[in-house]
C-alpha positions in Angstrom: -28.9 7.0 16.8 -28.0 6.5 13.1 -28.0 9.3 10.5 -28.1 8.5 6.8 -25.9 10.8 4.7 -25.7 11.0 0.9 -28.1 8.1 0.4 -26.1 5.1 1.8 -23.4 6.5 4.0 -24.4 6.0 7.7 -23.0 7.6 10.8 -23.8 5.7 13.9 -22.3 6.4 17.4 -19.0 7.9 16.0 -18.6 5.2 13.4 -19.0 5.9 9.7 -20.1 3.0 7.4 -19.5 3.6 3.7 -21.1 1.8 0.9 -18.9 -0.9 -0.6 -16.4 -0.3 2.2 -15.0 -3.8 1.8 -13.8 -3.0 -1.7 -10.6 -1.2 -2.6 -9.7 1.1 -5.4 -6.8 0.1 -7.5 -4.4 2.5 -9.3 -1.2 2.2 -11.2 1.3 4.8 -10.1 4.6 5.1 -11.9 8.2 5.3 -10.7 9.6 8.8 -11.5 13.4 9.4 -11.1 13.5 6.6 -8.5 10.6 7.9 -6.5 7.3 6.1 -6.0 4.5 8.1 -4.4 1.4 6.4 -3.0 -1.6 8.4 -2.1 -3.8 6.5 0.3 -6.8 8.8 -0.4 -6.7 7.8 -4.1 -6.4 4.0 -3.6 -5.4 1.1 -1.3 -4.2 -1.2 -4.0 -1.2 0.0 -6.0 -0.2 -2.0 -9.2 3.3 -0.8 -10.1 5.4 -1.7 -13.2 8.8 -2.3 -11.6 10.8 -0.8 -14.5 13.4 1.0 -12.3 14.9 0.9 -8.8 12.8 2.6 -6.1 15.1 4.7 -4.1 12.4 6.8 -2.3 8.9 5.6 -1.3 6.5 8.4 -0.2 3.1 7.7 1.4 0.6 10.5 1.7 -2.8 10.8 3.5 -2.0 8.2 6.2 -4.6 8.1 9.0 -3.7 9.7 12.3 -2.4 7.6 15.2 -5.1 5.4 16.7 -6.7 4.7 13.3 -5.5 2.2 10.8 -4.2 2.7 7.3 -3.4 -0.2 5.0 -2.4 -0.8 1.4 -1.4 -3.6 -1.0 1.6 -3.1 -3.3 1.8 -5.2 -6.4 5.2 -5.0 -8.1 5.3 -6.4 -11.7 8.9 -7.3 -12.8 10.3 -6.3 -16.2 13.0 -9.0 -16.5 15.7 -7.0 -14.8 16.7 -7.4 -11.1 15.4 -4.3 -9.3 15.6 -3.0 -5.7 13.5 -1.0 -3.4 14.9 1.2 -0.6 12.3 0.6 2.0 11.7 3.4 4.6 13.1 2.6 8.1 9.4 2.7 9.3 8.7 -0.5 7.4 9.1 -3.5 9.7 9.4 -6.9 8.0 9.2 -10.3 9.7 12.6 -11.2 11.1 13.8 -7.8 10.0 14.3 -9.2 6.5 12.8 -7.4 3.4 12.1 -9.6 0.5 14.3 -10.2 -2.5 12.1 -9.1 -5.4 11.2 -11.3 -8.3 12.9 -10.3 -11.6 11.2 -12.7 -14.1 9.4 -10.6 -16.7 5.6 -10.2 -16.0 5.8 -12.0 -12.6 4.4 -10.2 -9.6 5.3 -9.7 -6.0 2.4 -8.8 -3.8 3.1 -7.0 -0.5 0.8 -5.9 2.3 1.3 -3.1 4.8 -0.6 -1.6 7.7 -0.1 1.0 10.5 -2.0 2.0 13.6 0.3 4.8 14.7 0.0 7.3 11.9 2.8 5.7 9.8 5.5 5.8 12.5 5.7 2.0 12.0 4.4 0.1 9.0 4.0 -3.7 9.5 5.1 -5.2 6.2 4.3 -8.7 4.8 4.9 -10.8 1.7 1.5 -11.9 0.5 2.8 -13.7 -2.6 5.9 -13.8 -4.8 6.6 -14.8 -8.3 2.9 -14.9 -9.0 
C-alpha cells in the first residue's frame, strides 16, 4: 500500500520516495580556525574554498548503521599548498589520502560514503586539478 504525503512524497512498504531525490543540495561551508563542519542534513555537496589547512573535519547528521550516507567535497585551491587532517574513519584506496592541488582556482573533487553510521567512511578521488 502506498500513502501520499505532502503532495509528492510517497511512503510505500517502509520506503520513502522524495521528489527530486536524485538531486543534491550544494552549500559552501567555510573553514573556521582549522575546523570544517559538514551538516549532511543541509547538503550533500560541499564546495569549500581551501584557504587554510583543515585540522579538524566534523560530520553531523550521519544516517544510523544499516542506512547509507554520502557526500561530495569540492576543494578549491587558493594558490598555496594546503593540507587536510582526515579522520581515522576515512579509508582511502591503498590507505593513501590524496595530495591536494594547490594551483589557484583548481578543484579537487572527493566522494565519501558510509553504511555503518560513520564508523568507516569509504573515500575516493573523483577528480583532481579540475
